[in-house]
C-alpha positions, 0 to 999 in steps of 0.5 A, spaced: 784 877 794 780 878 800 776 872 800 783 868 798 785 870 806 779 867 808 779 860 805 787 860 807 785 862 814 779 859 815 780 852 810 787 849 813 789 843 809 787 838 815 780 840 814 779 840 807 782 833 807 776 831 812 771 834 808 773 831 802 773 825 806 767 826 808 765 827 800 768 821 799 762 817 801 755 821 799 759 819 792 759 812 792 755 805 792 758 802 798 754 795 796 757 795 789 764 797 793 764 789 797 761 786 793 768 788 788 771 787 793 773 794 796 776 795 803 777 803 802 772 807 800 778 812 798 780 806 793 773 805 791 772 813 789 779 813 786 777 808 782 770 810 780 769 817 781 768 821 777 770 828 781 764 829 784 767 828 792 771 835 789 767 839 786 762 838 792 767 840 797 769 847 792 761 848 792 762 848 800 767 852 800 764 856 794 757 857 797 761 860 804 765 865 799 759 866 796 755 868 803 760 872 807 763 877 801 756 877 797 759 876 790 756 870 785 761 865 784 760 858 780 765 853 782 762 849 775 766 855 771 774 852 771 777 859 767 774 864 775 782 865 778 778 863 785 776 855 782 783 854 780 786 858 786 781 852 790 783 846 786 790 848 786 790 850 793 788 843 795 792 836 792 785 833 794 782 837 789 786 838 784 782 832 779 
C-alpha cells in the first residue's frame, strides 16, 4: 500500500504521459516513419509499437519503487498487484 501511495503522490498523470512520450521516441524508427509518411511519432507507434514504451515506463517506475521500498518487483510479471496497479492507473500504459 505504501508503494501505491508513493506512485499516486509522485507520478501524476502528466508526468507519466511525458515519460511515455519520451519512451515512444526510443522505440520507433524515425527514418521508416518518414518514409511511410507519418507525421506523428505517436500515430506511428500506435500502428507498429508492441508495448515497448509502456513496458519501459512501468520498468522505470518499478525501479524507483524497488529503490525506495527495497522489495523485488518484476515489471514483466503481469500477475503482480503492483504491475496491474501501475498499468491500470494510467491509460497510456494500459496496452
